[in-house]
C-alpha positions, 0 to 999 in steps of 0.5 A: 500500500503506497502512494505511487508515481503519478505516471502510473495513473492517467485518469483525471477528475475535475471534481472538487475535494469534499470537505466534511468538517471545519478546520478544527472541531471543538466538540463531539459529532452531532447525531445528525452528522453521524446519521448522515454518514450511516446513510452515506456508507449504506448507499454509496460514497458518491452520495456524499457529493450530494449531501455536501454540495459544491459549496464545500470547496473554498472560493480560493486556494489556500495561500501559504508561503509554501505555494511558490515551492509547490509550483516549482516542484510540480513543474518537474518533468516526470521521466520513466519507462526507460528502454535501450536498444540491444546494441546500446545505440539508442535510448527511448523514454517516456516524458510527461509533457505540460499537456499531461499526456505522455510523450515518447522520445528516442535518441541515438545518443552514441552519434551525438544526435538529439532526442526526437519525439515520436508522434504517430499523428499530429492531430489532437492530444494523445500519448505514447508509452511503453517503448520496446526494441526488437532483438535486432535493434531495428524496430521499436514497439510502443503504445499510443492512443493516437488512433482516437477514443482514448484507446491505446493500441500497439504500434511499431516504428523504425528504431529512430521513431520514423514510419509509425504504424498502428498494429492492433484494434484492441478494445480494452486495457493494453499494456507492456508490449514485448517483441518475440526474440525472432522479431515476428510477433509482439506480445502484450497484456490485454483486458478485453473490453475492460479497464486496468491499471491495478488497485491504485486507480480509482475504483468504480462506483459500487451500487445496486446488487454487488457482483464480482465482475472478473475481467482477467488480464491475458497475454495477446500476441499480434503478428507484425506482418499481418496484424492478426491478434490472438489471446494465448493465455487461458481466460481463467488466469490473470497474468501480471508479468511475462517473458518470451522463451528464447525460441519464441514458442513459449511464455513464462508468466506470473498469474493467478485466477481473478480477480486480478487486483486481489490475487497478485499475492497468490500468483504462481509461475506458469509456462504457456505454449503459444500455439496450443495454449497449454499451461503448466505450473512450474513453481508454487511460491512461498511468498510473492513473485515478480519479474520472470525472465527466461535464460538464453539457453531456454533451460531456466527461469529466474524471478524475484521472490519475497515479502511484497506488499504492492504489485509493481514494487518489487524486492526479495531474493533472486530465485531460479527454477527449471523451465520444466518445473521443480524446486527453486534455487535461492541465489541470494539467500542471506544477502543484505540487500533487496534485488528488485530487477533482473535480466540475463546477459548470458546463460550463466550470468544474471544482471540485477539491480538492488536496494542497499540500505537507502541506496541503489546497486548494480551487480552480476550474479555468476550462476556457476558458483553463485558469486556476486560481482558488484559493479556500482553502488550509490545513494541516488535512486537509480531503479524503481524496480517495478513494471515501469523500471527506470533502468535498462541494460544492453546486450553487452551487459555494461551499457545502461540507460537510467533515470538518475535522481537524488535530493540534489539532482532532479530526474534526467535520462543518463546513458553509457558504461556503468558508472560513466554515464552521460546525461542525455536530457536537461528537461529539469534544468530550472529546478533548484535545490531549496533545502539543505544537506541531505544525509544518510543516517544509521542507528541501532534499534532492537539490535537491528541496523536501521537507515533513514534520510535526514534533510536539513533546512537550507540555512541553520541559524546558531541557537535556533531550534527547528521543527522536524517532520517524519515522513513514513513511506508506504508499503510496508515493503518499500524503501526511500532512497535519495530522490528529488522531493515530491510536492507534499514533503518538498515545501516543508523541506524548503521552509525551515523544517528538518525532514526524516525519511526512515526505512524501518523494519519491513522495508527493502534494502537490508535483506529478506529477513529485515523486510519480513521482520514486521510480520504479525507486528505492525506498529511494534518494532517498526514504530520503535525503529522510527522513534529511535530514529527521531532520538538520533536526530534530536541528539545530532541536530538543533531540533525542538523536541516539542515540535516533532510531527509525523505524516505518511500515505497508505502504510505511512498513513496507518503508521501516522494514525498508530503513532499518535495512539502510542506516544505523545511525542508528536505535536501534530500529524497528517494521515493520508489514506490510512488504516484505523481498524484492521478488522473492519478494513479486511472487509472493506478493501478490494485487495485483502489477499495482501494481508495474510502474508503479513498477519499470518491468517485472515481476520476471521481466523485470527481477529486478535492479531488485527485488533492488537495493531489497530489504532482504533483500539487505543484511540483514547490516547490521542492528543495530537491534532490530526489532519486526515485526507483520502481519495473518495474511491480508494480501493486499497485504503478505503475512505471509511477507514479515514472516516472512522479515525476522524469520527473518533477524534471528533468525539474525543474533542481532538483537533482534526479535519477530514478531507475526501477528494472526489473521484480519486483513488489510492494514487491521486491524479488531479493537479488541483487535488495534489496541490490542496493536499500539499498546502493543507499539510503545510498549513497544518504543521505550521499551525500546530508546530509553531506555537 
């Protein structure tokens, strides 16, 4: 559960946020107010739009001294979906333009040529994404909705972007095109007649007789010569990721029976015959699996297995299994890092990226003796590790392309030999560092080594004590590396706050045992890790211990709600898309399968473990003023959880406010909504931490 990169969600909403309370409540909720929410939950979330009306939207945007910083950070161009041609000569990437449509660029960088935007047609607004080069480096497949009606199709062009041709006439969600090794076909993921994008997207309105409509995502193959399309995976399996076999006749897929959003956590590894559709299970995983990749000799399939809390955000150990099935071999057992992306560069060598502490690393795994050759390590965010990886390597195993960024470096595309990259883009030259030193901190907690990032104010005046805000990442299986700040934390960093980004137990970066250390212990050891991190900052830096705040989104929102029930150390809190009650949450969210690996059983089999980690169980301890924000149609952390927490604080007389943003899912898409969250967050901490 996490707030992800906005490029993964393309929907936009023009509705205004729903504000359900005055800025600070001084007393318990009225009976009429409680009844309105009973009606609201009984009927539909959208009913609240009618009850509140448009008058709830403020007449003008909230003014704060953070507005200028927000506007600057919001202009950061988003770059991702890196692809490099197998010969290493060309790099392609997706860049979000000012029109908020995706622009696809390709550059023949070794010849010093400039980047060219690939535009299939010059008419209207459309977007391109998902570049993939053919094995001979001569052609490129990509997705575009230039054909009209907002429907993405598979297109193909020359490697330089010329002569684009629409191949498919699909109806429904289309994603991740990949060439067959023989260059004759292109596979892609397809939801026939349905939408996709995963549980981060806004869920559909659920009214009337509720039935579980399952539209499985399947692998389709288009013949490049004829344009004929076939669905090759079974209709009863939802495919999450796939890879071609070297002879172009089979697919390795991670898949599970639908519903797809929920069952990623129980996906298995299959091999599918592209001609007959015959499907065989080759591996039953113990935990979650991702990134299946077929070896060049066709004998082995490699993948990453580990405790993962979100599809698309991967970390764990590198495993291999025979393409015929059998026992998997853990090739990185005990390694104090989290491999997150991989590809074969020979039958005996695997190239992979990994999270190490709060940084990134690049290594080669020698399969013959399971030795690992480190190639590069740095503190910057070099790889996203998900389906939209910001890293790619050519066939030579040494020429790479990536999106590099850090607290001092805005995101740009770089390419070249490992560690000797050349900057290709300069689209974020106008971005300026308006905060101070960013340092990696390490501390001991319960005998564990814990890491986090501390960002200082721009100028620290002698004798002045500054406020501190702790931002807890989502997940929990995730990690904060050095990155260019977003539009929520950025204004605080720029306006005189120390900001701490801890990576407590449950995070990636210190090995699988560390990631699994919070199983059945949400809010226990992870909170101790965070509080010990706060102590570390207080011992080192001029921070006022009476002006420490906490915030986070998703799992970070839960930890924010939990923290204020467990300690009085936080003067203020902002909980985004949090979880107040694990027992009620189990029946409200649309991805309950993720909970079983972390809690060890369903809520119906072991309700006590869920109760013990629920903020609502300790709600009477809360004293910290808490702002609560959430998307109206959040499928991962549904709005009723935020209502429950806010309602309790109202009843207890704790200063609070709840803001529900119309039409938004777990990941917000509307620029106005993102700005509103940022400004409210800043104003909340300003109000309650500057007394």
